[in-house]
DRENVO-638217 format. One line per field, with one value per residue: x, y negated, z of N, C-alpha, C in turn; residue in three letters. Coordinates in steps of 0.02 Angstrom, whole numbers. Layout:
# DRENVO-638217
n_c1: c(X_...);
n_c2: c(Y_...);
n_c3: c(Z_...);
ca_c1: c(X_...);
ca_c2: c(Y_...);
ca_c3: c(Z_...);
c_c1: c(X_...);
c_c2: c(Y_...);
c_c3: c(Z_...);
type: c(ALA_...);
This chain:
# DRENVO-638217
n_c1: c(-799_-781_-685_-661_-699_-627_-499_-479_-485_-383_-271_-261_-232_-108_-29_-24_44_166_214_246_358_453_544_645_715_852_960_857_803_692_578_486_465_351_320_175_30_-122_-241_-344_-276_-302_-336_-215_-129_-188_-169_-35_51_24_39_176_233_204_283_413_433_452_392_272_248_147_163_72_12_6_95_177_183_241_363_420_432_529_638_658_696_815_947_932_850_688_614_599_559_483_333_288_237_302_346_367_458_568_601_640_753_838_861_938_878_850_909_1003_953_974_962_1025_982_845_780_667_660_714_618_504_405_502_497_465_577_696_800_914_945_875_734_603_454_296_161_42_-40_-158_-179_-326_-491_-616_-791_-967_-1078_-1211_-1224_-1136_-1134_-1068_-929_-782_-652_-534_-425_-485_-617_-622_-563_-644_-764_-869_-925_-1054_-1139_-1028_-855_-714_-548_-386_-293_-126_-50_-100_-80_-125_-113_22_38_-65_-24_87_24_-62_30_95_-8_-54_57_231_276_289_375_349_309_254_152_67_28_-31_-145_-211_-230_-328_-433_-450_-535_-663_-681_-774_-725_-568_-497_-424_-398_-407_-514_-604_-636_-706_-819_-876_-912_-1000_-1104_-1152_-1109_-1012_-979_-868_-692_-512_-426_-365_-361_-381_-462_-584_-630_-699_-823_-868_-873_-975_-1083_-1117_-1150_-1022_-883_-725_-610_-486_-376_-340_-218_-78_-48_-15_62_73_170_176_309_435_542_698_746_878_1003_918_850_819_869_887_767_681_717_680_543_508_538_445_325_328_304_213_91_57_48_-62_-164_-163_-208_-339_-397_-359_-363_-248_-144_-39_143_212_228_171_70_-106_-218_-367_-536_-612_-517_-477_-599_-617_-499_-458_-342_-232_-222_-158_-41_36_141_151_35_51_64_164_283_301_430_525_636_640_514_531_634_571_461_426_420_317_211_196_163_43_-42_-43_-78_-177_-268_-306);
n_c2: c(67_248_279_172_144_239_195_77_122_216_136_57_156_208_95_69_183_163_50_104_182_119_30_104_177_258_343_437_584_659_592_509_356_283_158_97_76_-6_62_209_287_395_497_503_551_674_746_731_682_764_900_889_870_995_1076_1034_995_865_717_611_440_303_138_4_-109_-253_-260_-376_-422_-314_-305_-424_-397_-296_-370_-458_-368_-318_-302_-214_-91_-16_65_202_244_169_147_71_-52_-59_-186_-260_-173_-197_-327_-300_-220_-315_-390_-308_-213_-79_90_191_349_516_667_763_745_731_843_854_745_775_838_762_643_559_417_385_396_300_190_138_218_210_241_349_327_381_384_307_162_96_-50_-127_-164_-187_-165_-205_-83_-101_-231_-267_-251_-153_-41_-133_-151_-218_-351_-460_-461_-518_-643_-706_-827_-828_-734_-635_-637_-672_-683_-628_-668_-604_-665_-730_-673_-547_-374_-351_-476_-529_-425_-448_-568_-523_-427_-507_-593_-499_-460_-578_-652_-648_-538_-447_-528_-655_-772_-902_-893_-805_-877_-986_-932_-884_-1003_-1061_-978_-989_-1100_-1051_-944_-856_-828_-813_-671_-609_-489_-319_-245_-346_-377_-260_-273_-391_-346_-240_-309_-376_-504_-540_-487_-431_-400_-405_-266_-129_44_143_87_86_213_265_201_249_386_390_353_219_71_42_28_71_6_44_-61_-93_-152_-224_-142_-118_-50_-11_52_151_162_257_211_221_150_36_85_169_250_384_444_567_632_546_566_700_684_611_707_802_734_732_860_968_1026_950_826_850_865_737_665_713_674_541_471_437_440_571_591_702_822_949_935_925_827_744_773_659_557_564_539_406_338_404_489_419_430_548_549_413_335_397_355_223_140_40_-5_-167_-290_-276_-336_-462_-510_-514_-610_-723_-748_-855_-965_-921_-919_-1056_-1102_-1034_-1089_-1223_-1221_-1125_-1095_-1219);
n_c3: c(332_341_433_516_650_721_697_773_907_905_875_992_1087_1044_1050_1188_1226_1162_1229_1351_1326_1247_1307_1366_1274_1204_1105_1097_1067_1084_1058_931_863_762_652_581_473_527_513_508_603_690_601_534_634_653_532_501_609_728_678_644_771_827_746_768_900_935_1004_936_922_885_818_774_644_532_374_371_507_571_507_549_686_683_636_743_841_795_843_947_916_939_865_753_624_483_402_260_138_-31_-72_47_101_20_59_190_166_110_222_296_379_362_335_219_150_103_-4_74_203_183_98_15_-70_-189_-259_-280_-377_-500_-505_-375_-298_-216_-305_-250_-146_-26_85_19_-85_-24_-47_-163_-237_-354_-452_-504_-569_-455_-447_-448_-490_-519_-554_-652_-824_-902_-872_-843_-963_-976_-914_-966_-933_-809_-830_-919_-985_-896_-756_-726_-574_-503_-443_-344_-287_-245_-104_-108_-9_13_-31_-162_-219_-267_-358_-448_-507_-581_-663_-736_-799_-879_-963_-1027_-1055_-1100_-1034_-876_-803_-843_-761_-765_-861_-796_-680_-742_-802_-688_-620_-699_-671_-534_-483_-507_-424_-303_-179_-93_-45_105_163_115_162_181_51_9_90_38_-89_-58_3_-103_-132_-221_-389_-444_-428_-422_-356_-250_-291_-192_-96_-154_-149_-35_-46_-170_-144_-48_-121_-142_-241_-313_-417_-496_-610_-728_-805_-981_-1008_-919_-807_-649_-505_-329_-192_-43_68_157_281_362_513_540_651_721_866_854_728_658_685_618_484_470_483_369_271_307_280_142_104_-2_41_154_92_11_106_162_51_42_164_198_82_12_-127_-184_-202_-232_-357_-342_-253_-217_-305_-267_-327_-313_-323_-458_-514_-481_-529_-643_-755_-714_-578_-560_-637_-635_-699_-821_-877_-902_-791_-679_-553_-476_-506_-379_-316_-375_-336_-197_-187_-237_-159_-72_-159_-242_-152_-126_-255_-277_-180_-220_-357_-384_-276_-231);
ca_c1: c(-776_-797_-632_-646_-705_-571_-437_-470_-469_-317_-220_-253_-199_-37_7_-11_97_228_237_273_420_501_595_697_739_921_975_798_788_630_522_492_420_335_283_132_-28_-168_-304_-343_-222_-321_-328_-143_-102_-216_-143_38_86_18_74_248_250_203_337_480_437_465_331_262_214_135_161_33_3_12_163_214_196_287_429_444_453_593_691_671_728_866_1008_915_787_651_575_640_536_433_293_277_230_366_366_395_518_623_621_676_819_878_877_980_839_840_968_994_943_977_936_1055_938_776_784_608_665_734_560_449_406_564_487_457_644_725_861_971_958_836_679_562_382_261_95_40_-105_-162_-217_-377_-549_-673_-850_-1034_-1104_-1279_-1222_-1094_-1169_-1028_-864_-734_-596_-473_-427_-527_-682_-615_-542_-690_-793_-915_-934_-1119_-1135_-970_-796_-667_-478_-345_-244_-59_-21_-126_-39_-149_-99_80_28_-109_17_126_-21_-86_87_107_-64_-64_121_281_291_275_419_326_271_217_91_23_-1_-74_-210_-242_-252_-391_-485_-457_-593_-725_-685_-820_-686_-502_-498_-360_-391_-445_-578_-648_-660_-757_-879_-905_-944_-1055_-1160_-1172_-1091_-976_-989_-805_-630_-454_-415_-329_-409_-398_-515_-648_-647_-750_-887_-888_-891_-1038_-1137_-1133_-1143_-957_-839_-656_-592_-416_-371_-301_-151_-63_-58_36_46_114_181_196_374_457_608_731_768_950_1016_861_868_810_875_878_696_649_730_637_473_500_537_381_272_332_284_153_30_42_26_-130_-209_-168_-251_-407_-423_-344_-371_-184_-124_27_198_240_189_135_14_-171_-254_-438_-582_-632_-465_-480_-663_-608_-444_-441_-278_-181_-215_-114_24_30_189_134_-23_66_73_233_290_326_502_524_689_618_459_558_673_529_398_409_400_251_162_184_127_-25_-80_-49_-106_-233_-317_-321);
ca_c2: c(132_301_287_107_147_278_157_31_160_247_84_40_210_215_36_80_234_133_5_143_218_82_-6_149_220_256_412_474_632_694_549_475_299_271_96_113_34_-6_96_283_315_461_543_509_596_742_782_725_676_822_958_878_883_1068_1108_1012_981_794_679_555_381_254_66_-15_-180_-269_-258_-436_-426_-260_-324_-476_-364_-263_-421_-483_-314_-289_-283_-159_-65_34_101_248_251_120_160_2_-58_-66_-257_-277_-132_-232_-383_-269_-200_-375_-413_-259_-180_-9_129_236_419_555_735_804_737_738_883_848_690_803_870_716_607_519_346_378_398_233_192_117_268_200_288_357_317_442_379_248_134_66_-112_-127_-206_-159_-201_-179_-48_-124_-302_-273_-213_-94_-42_-176_-115_-258_-409_-510_-462_-564_-708_-733_-892_-820_-666_-633_-613_-703_-642_-648_-657_-591_-713_-709_-635_-480_-333_-359_-543_-530_-377_-479_-615_-486_-396_-561_-614_-447_-458_-640_-683_-608_-480_-459_-580_-719_-798_-962_-871_-776_-930_-1028_-898_-882_-1071_-1073_-937_-1006_-1141_-1014_-888_-864_-823_-782_-626_-603_-419_-278_-228_-403_-369_-208_-301_-438_-307_-202_-355_-405_-575_-546_-429_-404_-427_-362_-230_-66_98_184_55_99_284_277_178_295_450_384_338_149_49_10_67_47_11_38_-104_-64_-181_-252_-89_-126_-11_-21_115_151_193_277_182_232_87_33_96_204_295_454_446_635_645_507_601_760_663_595_770_834_697_746_929_964_1042_891_774_867_850_664_644_731_642_470_442_415_483_600_582_768_850_1010_918_923_763_761_755_590_513_562_507_334_309_444_523_378_454_607_530_341_308_426_319_152_101_30_-49_-233_-302_-289_-383_-529_-530_-532_-671_-780_-747_-922_-1006_-897_-942_-1127_-1109_-1010_-1138_-1285_-1215_-1078_-1097_-1287);
ca_c3: c(307_389_482_547_723_747_691_829_967_896_880_1062_1123_1026_1074_1259_1232_1141_1282_1407_1311_1205_1344_1392_1220_1179_1086_1119_1015_1101_1038_867_859_691_639_525_462_584_500_502_645_716_544_522_684_645_473_497_673_772_649_651_840_837_708_789_972_944_1017_889_950_832_830_715_628_461_347_390_579_590_482_595_748_669_632_811_880_752_880_993_889_977_815_713_555_464_342_240_66_-66_-74_113_110_-14_102_245_141_103_289_329_431_347_316_163_168_41_-5_126_261_161_36_-27_-118_-254_-290_-290_-441_-505_-489_-302_-267_-217_-345_-209_-94_35_94_-40_-81_-7_-79_-205_-252_-420_-458_-557_-555_-419_-472_-432_-549_-534_-573_-711_-876_-920_-838_-878_-993_-975_-871_-998_-898_-753_-852_-968_-967_-839_-731_-693_-506_-471_-431_-292_-304_-185_-82_-127_47_10_-77_-230_-244_-312_-412_-497_-544_-630_-712_-779_-840_-929_-1011_-1065_-1069_-1134_-994_-805_-776_-868_-704_-784_-895_-746_-639_-783_-809_-622_-604_-733_-639_-464_-464_-512_-377_-247_-117_-95_12_140_181_67_193_168_-18_6_120_-10_-142_-31_16_-166_-135_-284_-432_-470_-400_-424_-293_-254_-303_-134_-58_-187_-144_15_-73_-223_-113_-12_-167_-147_-311_-324_-460_-505_-680_-745_-865_-1036_-1005_-854_-757_-597_-446_-271_-157_28_75_225_290_426_541_556_721_752_920_833_655_633_686_565_420_470_474_298_234_323_244_71_90_-45_78_194_45_-10_161_166_-4_57_224_204_15_-15_-182_-169_-250_-247_-413_-324_-209_-251_-309_-259_-381_-302_-348_-531_-531_-474_-568_-702_-757_-681_-509_-561_-668_-648_-747_-886_-902_-912_-729_-657_-495_-491_-496_-308_-298_-396_-293_-131_-193_-256_-121_-46_-216_-264_-104_-138_-319_-270_-142_-257_-425_-391_-222_-210);
c_c1: c(-783_-745_-620_-649_-647_-506_-426_-451_-400_-262_-208_-215_-125_3_23_45_164_258_271_341_473_559_654_728_812_943_919_777_724_568_537_441_412_294_242_73_-80_-234_-292_-289_-239_-315_-254_-112_-127_-183_-67_70_84_49_151_271_253_262_406_488_452_399_328_221_207_136_129_28_8_85_204_232_245_358_460_469_520_650_709_711_788_927_995_849_754_606_622_623_481_399_266_273_297_391_399_456_578_648_662_745_865_900_923_944_834_906_952_987_940_953_966_1012_865_776_726_614_686_675_503_456_467_554_483_523_675_791_923_985_922_778_633_490_350_188_95_-33_-102_-203_-265_-433_-601_-734_-914_-1063_-1175_-1281_-1180_-1122_-1133_-961_-815_-674_-531_-480_-467_-595_-680_-601_-586_-721_-840_-919_-1002_-1114_-1075_-913_-756_-597_-439_-301_-174_-26_-46_-85_-60_-130_-39_72_-15_-70_56_82_-47_-31_101_54_-66_1_167_300_280_319_399_279_228_151_41_-10_-47_-144_-247_-267_-318_-448_-499_-519_-659_-733_-732_-781_-617_-498_-428_-347_-432_-511_-628_-677_-716_-822_-914_-943_-1005_-1116_-1185_-1157_-1047_-988_-925_-747_-572_-443_-379_-378_-428_-453_-583_-674_-701_-819_-913_-911_-958_-1096_-1157_-1117_-1079_-914_-770_-637_-517_-410_-328_-231_-140_-74_-1_14_92_121_194_261_389_529_635_761_843_960_960_884_863_811_861_804_659_658_686_564_460_494_470_324_270_316_218_88_9_16_-45_-181_-218_-213_-324_-436_-416_-348_-305_-159_-52_79_231_198_151_78_-50_-201_-329_-479_-605_-581_-467_-546_-655_-558_-423_-373_-222_-171_-167_-44_23_77_175_74_-13_72_147_231_315_402_511_577_669_561_483_595_628_466_378_386_331_197_145_145_55_-69_-93_-87_-170_-287_-337_-388);
c_c2: c(184_309_224_111_185_239_112_67_190_196_64_93_214_154_43_131_206_89_44_174_175_53_38_191_206_328_459_523_671_655_518_418_280_207_106_65_44_29_171_315_384_514_556_558_668_780_779_728_738_885_951_892_958_1101_1092_1002_908_757_619_500_330_183_36_-90_-191_-262_-316_-437_-372_-275_-377_-445_-329_-313_-447_-432_-283_-265_-226_-128_-13_76_143_246_200_143_93_-3_-75_-138_-277_-234_-166_-291_-356_-246_-260_-402_-365_-220_-105_24_175_308_459_626_780_802_749_777_872_792_716_833_823_681_562_446_334_379_328_234_172_164_257_248_291_332_384_442_316_226_97_2_-106_-174_-166_-199_-167_-147_-70_-197_-314_-225_-150_-98_-86_-135_-154_-315_-465_-516_-510_-635_-737_-798_-887_-747_-665_-602_-640_-656_-670_-635_-643_-651_-686_-667_-564_-440_-344_-426_-546_-481_-408_-531_-579_-454_-448_-586_-564_-448_-519_-677_-636_-545_-496_-513_-650_-751_-858_-943_-843_-829_-976_-997_-897_-951_-1088_-1035_-958_-1046_-1103_-958_-904_-865_-795_-736_-616_-533_-378_-255_-284_-399_-317_-233_-348_-400_-270_-246_-388_-479_-591_-482_-396_-437_-380_-330_-165_-8_136_153_62_169_299_258_226_361_447_362_265_124_10_57_36_58_1_-4_-73_-92_-206_-202_-90_-85_-30_46_102_190_210_257_197_166_90_38_132_250_369_458_515_652_607_540_663_741_645_659_806_800_713_818_929_981_983_835_787_851_775_638_657_688_566_434_416_464_507_585_649_801_913_997_912_853_780_741_682_542_508_532_431_306_350_478_483_398_512_588_456_315_335_392_243_111_95_-13_-117_-236_-324_-339_-454_-554_-552_-598_-732_-786_-816_-967_-986_-920_-1015_-1137_-1088_-1061_-1200_-1278_-1173_-1090_-1168_-1310);
c_c3: c(362_444_524_623_754_746_750_893_963_903_952_1100_1108_1049_1147_1268_1214_1197_1338_1392_1278_1245_1364_1337_1202_1168_1109_1064_1028_1078_971_866_785_687_575_521_517_571_494_545_672_661_530_571_673_587_466_565_717_743_653_722_854_804_737_864_987_952_971_924_894_858_768_706_553_439_374_464_600_565_527_660_739_667_701_851_844_791_929_970_935_931_772_639_542_399_318_164_33_-67_-8_128_78_28_161_225_137_170_327_384_421_326_257_189_103_48_49_189_244_95_-12_-79_-187_-292_-306_-358_-444_-486_-414_-265_-273_-255_-306_-151_-29_36_33_-30_-63_-31_-122_-216_-319_-417_-516_-537_-517_-439_-448_-494_-567_-554_-635_-764_-895_-884_-877_-903_-991_-926_-902_-962_-839_-776_-908_-943_-907_-820_-696_-624_-468_-457_-373_-317_-240_-168_-99_-72_49_-41_-149_-260_-290_-370_-467_-538_-599_-684_-761_-825_-895_-983_-1056_-1080_-1105_-1096_-920_-773_-799_-816_-723_-818_-844_-704_-679_-790_-742_-602_-638_-700_-567_-446_-466_-463_-320_-181_-133_-34_40_167_132_96_184_98_-22_37_73_-65_-116_-17_-48_-172_-196_-323_-453_-434_-413_-356_-305_-253_-240_-92_-92_-172_-93_-11_-127_-193_-79_-56_-171_-218_-324_-366_-463_-578_-689_-808_-918_-1039_-934_-798_-706_-536_-389_-235_-83_34_147_234_359_450_556_631_758_808_901_757_627_631_632_497_415_455_400_257_245_284_170_53_51_-8_121_149_21_44_171_111_12_113_223_136_-14_-67_-172_-223_-267_-302_-396_-275_-249_-247_-307_-320_-375_-331_-424_-554_-530_-523_-628_-697_-722_-608_-505_-584_-684_-702_-817_-917_-901_-850_-711_-594_-518_-483_-424_-287_-317_-352_-224_-134_-203_-214_-95_-103_-241_-217_-116_-203_-313_-234_-184_-323_-429_-339_-202_-237);
type: c(MET_ARG_ARG_ALA_ALA_ALA_ALA_ALA_ALA_GLY_ALA_LEU_ALA_VAL_THR_MET_ALA_LEU_THR_SER_CYS_ALA_ALA_THR_ARG_GLU_ASN_ASP_THR_ASP_THR_LEU_VAL_VAL_SER_THR_PHE_ALA_PHE_ALA_THR_GLU_ASP_PHE_MET_ARG_VAL_ILE_GLY_GLU_PRO_PHE_GLU_GLU_ALA_THR_GLY_ILE_LYS_VAL_VAL_LEU_ASP_THR_GLY_THR_ASN_ALA_THR_ARG_LEU_THR_LYS_LEU_ARG_ILE_ASN_LYS_ASP_ARG_PRO_ASP_THR_ASP_LEU_VAL_LEU_ILE_SER_ASP_PHE_TYR_ALA_GLN_ILE_GLY_LYS_ASP_MET_GLY_LEU_PHE_GLU_LYS_VAL_GLY_PRO_ALA_GLU_VAL_PRO_ALA_VAL_GLU_ASP_ILE_ALA_PRO_TRP_ALA_VAL_ASP_PRO_ASP_GLY_TYR_GLY_PRO_ALA_TYR_THR_PHE_GLN_LEU_LEU_GLY_LEU_MET_TYR_ARG_THR_ASP_MET_VAL_GLU_ARG_PRO_PRO_GLU_SER_TRP_ASP_ALA_LEU_TYR_GLY_SER_ALA_VAL_PRO_GLY_GLY_TYR_ALA_LEU_PRO_ASP_ILE_ALA_VAL_SER_ALA_GLY_PRO_MET_LEU_VAL_GLU_ALA_THR_ALA_GLU_THR_TYR_GLY_SER_GLY_PRO_ALA_ASP_THR_ASP_ALA_GLY_PHE_GLU_ARG_LEU_ALA_ALA_ALA_GLY_PRO_GLY_ALA_MET_GLN_PHE_TYR_THR_GLN_THR_THR_GLU_LEU_THR_SER_LEU_LEU_GLU_ARG_GLY_GLU_VAL_ALA_MET_ALA_PRO_GLY_LEU_ASP_ASN_PHE_ALA_MET_ASP_ALA_VAL_GLU_SER_GLY_ARG_PRO_ILE_GLY_PHE_ALA_VAL_PRO_ASP_GLU_GLY_ARG_VAL_MET_THR_ALA_ASN_THR_ALA_GLN_ILE_VAL_SER_GLY_ALA_PRO_ASN_ARG_ALA_GLY_ALA_ALA_LYS_PHE_ILE_ASP_PHE_MET_LEU_ASP_PRO_GLN_VAL_GLN_SER_GLU_VAL_ALA_GLU_VAL_ILE_TYR_ASP_LYS_PRO_VAL_HIS_PRO_ASP_ALA_GLU_VAL_THR_GLU_LEU_MET_THR_GLU_VAL_ALA_GLY_ASP_SER_ALA_VAL_ASP_PRO_THR_GLY_ASN_GLY_TYR_HIS_GLN_GLY_ASP_LEU_GLU_ARG_LEU_ALA_ASP_GLU_ARG_THR_ALA_TRP_LEU_ASP_ARG_PHE_VAL_GLU_GLU_VAL_ALA_SER);
């Protein structure tokens, strides 16, 4: 992707900066340590971090990694946190809430939460969603005869060109279980129906991908013709004219969101709240959509033409077009059981 080289250099730089400041942080209101994803860090700083620094005088330092590794670090440092704010997917945010790693935050500290889409506001008062992704079918436009309209295209007797499936540890994995359960069972909670259908599809999968960037590589090389994936990872390929498309299924529309969580005992809680409010500003959300391909949750933010080209009206109003988040509490409670079932029934 066009931002891959920048991500590696940016991650190294921010990790070095974090090492120099983390050990001495206590009531550090001049610095804000933000734990975030390991890609597009330079773009993130350019459209969010640096403008926030200019507006507030607070120095932003990034600590990057996967959802799982960053959550583990927070748990280890729970008694003496060196991180203020965590940008993390909704599923892992729920796990962190259950562990007591995050604090609630309301409109008094983050006024913008009163203006964003209602679904993006945490019902328990924790940090809000700031962007979202849609689960659908990524496919090779030159290998698939017509854009798939339903999950039947994946679960049919044969997929010309072959297909890949997400590992259960990838964000798309639990989402696919719920989407499949909703489509072929009594609803998204019908886990048995979801795993039964996935178990039938598992032996035919060319590969189980463990990173979404791995999926895009498989599609770009033509090693598979189709796979469940998240829409934002199709955007770079579509924008550059590569033969990859994204299809929104007619049923089983499940989405995930990135959330902003204040760490319990954060050295700079006030700065973390200001940063969340800044991220939810419609102008900032519009710039993030343009540069990082993340769809905004503020209704006044501009959704790019590329986003609607890839995901249609669902990119603008996901819930109005039938998308919903998974049952996060159930997913968090059953994550170990799902991992075991996936290994034994689907990937074996």
